[in-house]
C-alpha positions as CSV (number, residue, x, y, z in Angstrom):
1,M,95.4,78.7,57.6
2,K,95.0,78.4,61.4
3,E,94.9,75.0,62.7
4,I,91.7,74.1,64.5
5,T,91.9,71.5,67.4
6,L,88.6,69.8,68.6
7,P,88.3,67.2,71.5
8,I,88.6,63.8,69.9
9,D,85.1,63.0,71.6
10,D,83.5,65.9,70.0
11,R,80.3,64.8,68.6
12,L,81.0,66.7,65.4
13,L,83.8,64.4,65.0
14,L,82.1,61.1,66.1
15,F,78.6,61.7,64.6
16,G,78.4,64.7,62.4
17,Y,76.4,66.5,65.1
18,G,76.3,70.2,64.6
19,L,75.3,72.9,62.3
20,F,76.8,75.2,59.9
21,E,76.0,78.2,58.1
22,T,77.7,79.5,54.9
23,L,78.1,83.3,54.5
24,L,78.9,85.4,51.3
25,V,81.7,87.9,52.1
26,T,81.7,90.9,49.5
27,A,83.2,94.3,49.4
28,R,80.1,95.6,50.9
29,G,79.8,93.2,53.9
30,I,77.9,90.2,54.6
31,P,74.5,90.1,53.4
32,L,71.3,88.6,55.6
33,L,73.9,88.1,58.6
34,R,70.9,88.2,61.2
35,E,68.8,85.9,59.2
36,H,71.9,83.5,59.0
37,W,72.3,83.7,62.7
38,Q,68.4,83.3,63.3
39,R,68.5,80.0,61.3
40,M,71.6,78.7,63.3
41,S,70.0,79.8,66.5
42,E,66.7,77.6,65.6
43,G,69.1,74.7,65.0
44,A,71.0,75.1,68.0
45,A,67.5,74.9,70.1
46,T,66.6,71.8,68.0
47,L,70.1,70.1,68.8
48,E,70.2,71.5,72.3
49,L,73.4,73.3,71.6
50,A,74.8,76.7,73.0
51,L,75.0,79.5,70.4
52,P,76.4,83.0,71.2
53,G,74.0,85.7,70.8
54,F,73.8,88.0,67.9
55,A,76.2,90.6,69.0
56,E,78.8,88.1,70.2
57,W,78.4,85.8,67.1
58,T,78.8,89.0,65.0
59,D,81.8,90.2,66.8
60,G,83.5,87.0,66.6
61,I,83.0,87.3,62.7
62,R,84.5,90.7,62.7
63,K,87.5,89.5,64.6
64,F,87.8,86.6,62.3
65,L,88.0,88.6,59.1
66,R,90.1,91.2,60.5
67,D,92.7,88.5,60.9
68,Q,92.2,87.2,57.5
69,S,95.1,87.9,55.0
70,G,92.8,89.3,52.3
71,G,92.1,87.8,48.9
72,S,89.9,88.1,46.1
73,M,86.0,89.0,46.9
74,P,83.5,87.6,47.2
75,Y,84.3,84.4,49.1
76,A,82.5,82.1,51.4
77,L,82.9,82.0,54.9
78,R,81.6,78.9,56.5
79,L,80.7,78.9,60.4
80,T,80.4,75.5,61.9
81,L,78.8,74.9,65.5
82,T,80.1,71.7,66.7
83,G,78.3,69.3,69.0
84,G,80.7,69.4,71.9
85,A,81.0,66.3,74.3
86,P,78.4,67.1,77.2
87,A,79.4,63.7,78.9
88,C,82.9,64.9,79.0
89,G,82.4,68.5,79.9
90,H,83.5,69.7,76.4
91,P,81.1,72.6,75.2
92,S,80.3,73.3,71.7
93,D,82.6,75.5,69.7
94,L,82.3,77.9,66.8
95,I,84.5,77.3,64.0
96,M,85.1,79.7,61.1
97,Q,86.9,79.0,57.8
98,V,87.0,80.5,54.3
99,R,87.1,79.1,50.9
100,P,87.0,80.7,47.2
101,F,83.4,81.7,45.7
102,P,82.5,78.5,43.7
103,Y,80.5,79.9,40.7
104,H,81.8,81.9,37.9
105,A,80.3,84.4,35.2
106,A,79.5,81.9,32.4
107,Q,77.3,79.7,34.6
108,Y,75.1,82.9,35.3
109,E,75.0,83.8,31.6
110,A,74.2,80.6,30.2
111,G,72.6,78.7,33.2
112,I,73.6,75.3,34.6
113,G,72.5,71.5,34.2
114,L,69.8,70.1,36.8
115,H,69.5,66.2,37.4
116,L,66.4,64.5,38.7
117,L,67.7,62.7,41.8
118,S,67.0,58.7,41.9
119,A,66.5,58.7,45.8
120,P,63.6,60.3,47.4
121,H,64.1,63.0,50.0
122,N,62.4,62.3,53.4
123,E,60.3,65.3,54.2
124,H,59.5,63.9,57.6
125,S,63.1,63.7,58.7
126,P,64.0,66.2,61.6
127,L,66.9,67.5,59.8
128,V,64.8,68.9,57.0
129,G,64.5,72.4,58.5
130,I,67.9,72.8,59.9
131,K,71.5,73.3,58.2
132,S,73.2,69.9,59.9
133,T,76.7,69.1,59.4
134,N,75.3,65.5,58.8
135,Y,75.6,66.3,55.1
136,L,76.6,63.1,53.6
137,E,73.2,62.7,51.7
138,N,73.6,65.8,50.1
139,I,77.2,65.3,48.9
140,L,76.2,61.8,47.6
141,A,73.3,63.8,45.7
142,R,75.6,66.1,44.1
143,Q,77.9,63.4,43.1
144,E,75.1,61.7,41.2
145,A,74.4,64.8,39.5
146,L,78.1,65.4,38.5
147,R,78.1,61.7,37.1
148,H,75.1,62.7,34.9
149,A,77.1,65.9,33.6
150,A,74.9,68.4,35.9
151,E,76.0,71.0,38.4
152,E,73.2,70.2,40.7
153,G,70.6,67.5,41.8
154,V,67.1,68.0,42.7
155,W,65.1,66.0,45.0
156,F,61.4,64.8,45.2
157,N,59.8,63.6,48.3
158,S,58.3,60.2,49.4
159,Q,55.1,61.5,47.9
160,G,56.8,62.4,44.5
161,Q,56.6,66.2,45.3
162,L,59.2,68.6,44.3
163,T,61.3,69.6,47.4
164,E,64.8,71.1,46.7
165,G,68.3,70.8,45.1
166,A,70.9,69.1,47.0
167,M,72.5,72.4,48.0
168,S,69.9,74.8,46.9
169,N,66.2,75.8,46.9
170,I,64.4,75.8,43.6
171,F,61.9,78.0,41.7
172,F,60.2,77.7,38.3
173,V,58.3,80.4,36.3
174,K,55.0,79.7,34.2
175,N,53.3,82.2,32.5
176,G,55.1,84.8,34.1
177,M,54.0,83.4,37.7
178,L,56.5,82.2,40.2
179,F,56.2,78.7,41.9
180,T,58.4,77.1,44.8
181,P,57.8,74.2,47.1
182,A,56.1,74.7,50.3
183,L,58.6,74.1,53.1
184,S,56.1,71.3,54.4
185,C,57.3,69.2,51.1
186,G,60.7,68.9,52.8
187,C,62.7,72.0,52.0
188,L,65.4,73.9,54.1
189,P,64.3,77.5,54.7
190,G,66.8,79.3,52.8
191,T,67.7,82.8,53.4
192,R,67.7,83.7,49.6
193,R,64.4,81.6,49.3
194,A,62.8,83.8,51.7
195,L,64.4,87.0,50.0
196,V,63.3,86.1,46.4
197,L,59.7,85.5,47.8
198,A,59.9,88.9,49.5
199,L,61.5,90.5,46.3
200,A,58.7,89.2,44.2
201,Q,55.8,90.4,46.3
202,K,57.6,93.9,46.2
203,L,57.6,93.6,42.3
204,E,53.9,92.3,42.2
205,I,54.8,89.0,40.8
206,K,52.3,86.5,41.4
207,V,53.7,83.7,43.7
208,S,52.7,80.2,44.7
209,E,54.2,78.1,47.3
210,G,52.6,74.6,46.9
211,V,52.9,71.2,46.0
212,F,54.1,70.5,42.7
213,L,55.2,67.3,40.4
214,K,57.9,66.5,38.1
215,E,55.6,67.4,35.2
216,D,55.1,71.0,36.6
217,L,58.8,71.6,36.6
218,L,59.3,70.1,33.2
219,Q,56.5,72.3,31.7
220,A,58.0,75.5,33.1
221,D,59.2,78.6,31.1
222,E,62.1,79.2,33.3
223,V,63.8,77.3,36.3
224,F,66.4,79.0,38.7
225,L,68.1,78.1,41.9
226,T,69.0,79.9,45.0
227,N,71.4,79.4,48.0
228,A,73.4,81.9,50.1
229,L,76.4,81.9,47.6
230,M,75.1,81.6,44.1
231,G,72.2,84.0,44.8
232,I,69.9,83.3,41.7
233,M,71.2,80.9,39.4
234,P,69.4,80.0,36.1
235,V,69.1,76.4,34.8
236,K,69.5,75.7,31.3
237,R,68.9,72.0,31.4
238,I,66.6,69.3,33.2
239,G,68.0,65.7,32.3
240,E,67.9,65.9,28.7
241,Q,65.6,68.6,28.3
242,S,67.0,71.9,27.6
243,L,65.5,75.2,28.7
244,T,65.6,78.6,27.3
245,V,67.8,81.0,29.3
246,A,67.2,84.6,28.6
247,P,70.1,87.1,28.1
248,P,71.1,88.8,31.3
249,A,69.6,92.1,30.1
250,S,66.3,90.8,29.3
251,A,63.3,92.7,30.5
252,L,60.9,89.5,29.8
253,S,62.5,87.0,32.0
254,V,61.2,86.6,35.6
255,T,64.4,85.1,36.7
256,R,66.4,87.9,35.1
257,L,64.4,90.6,36.6
258,L,64.6,89.2,40.1
259,A,68.4,88.6,39.7
260,K,68.7,92.4,38.7
261,K,66.7,93.5,41.6
262,L,68.0,91.2,44.2
263,A,71.5,92.9,44.7
264,D,69.8,96.2,45.6
265,F,67.3,94.4,48.0
266,L,69.8,92.5,50.2
267,P,70.5,94.0,53.4
268,Y,74.4,94.1,54.5
269,T,76.1,94.0,57.6
270,E,79.3,96.1,56.7
271,F,82.7,94.8,57.9
272,R,86.2,96.3,57.7
273,H,88.5,94.4,55.9
274,P,92.3,94.2,56.1
């Protein structure tokens, strides 16, 4: 792996001041590339950081992928925009690195466990809407979930309202209708979240973005999570409560229908791989 050197006074190193995006790299290319750039661009404006334009950003990704030695697909590509050191004249830097795809087929078939996190999520934080590299709260939440034998944790905000997973957005299904917390509850505007909502509308599935409590989640017929790497991941358990996860080929499950259609609904940017 290529070594990365940053100035010792870069705010990424000192304060976790920066942004990141995690992209899925597949044989077809990278899905939702412009949407990832747009979210990073909005975050950069919030943090007053300079981000290359979309064409330059894309060219940088293309060059980076050409220099990779290859490997099994899919895999994750992380882009980190550092905070730089304005007082010392050091600009922000854009760092790229790859890591293996973290999910496996058995999880998609059987579902994963979900833990209800003990600490509330601050829906008023200025970090809620951006992918900040100040990610310690998320890591600690994930570690809490793992201690409770769950793969992901879910937050409720200071009002007790359902918000999101430590590293995912959350959806649930009741009586054939799809529900997900409104962004105002303290959710990151996930790229897959937006796509699932658009796909549901196309499939004429009724959708409600709103305010939901723990009881709403626990009474759901189906629950699933989304993020840029996992796509749609079914949930088989919330705490000690088991949920029914339909077989992958089920025609009666909203989760399975959305997962099946999502692959064809994704817009890809093609890249030539070594």
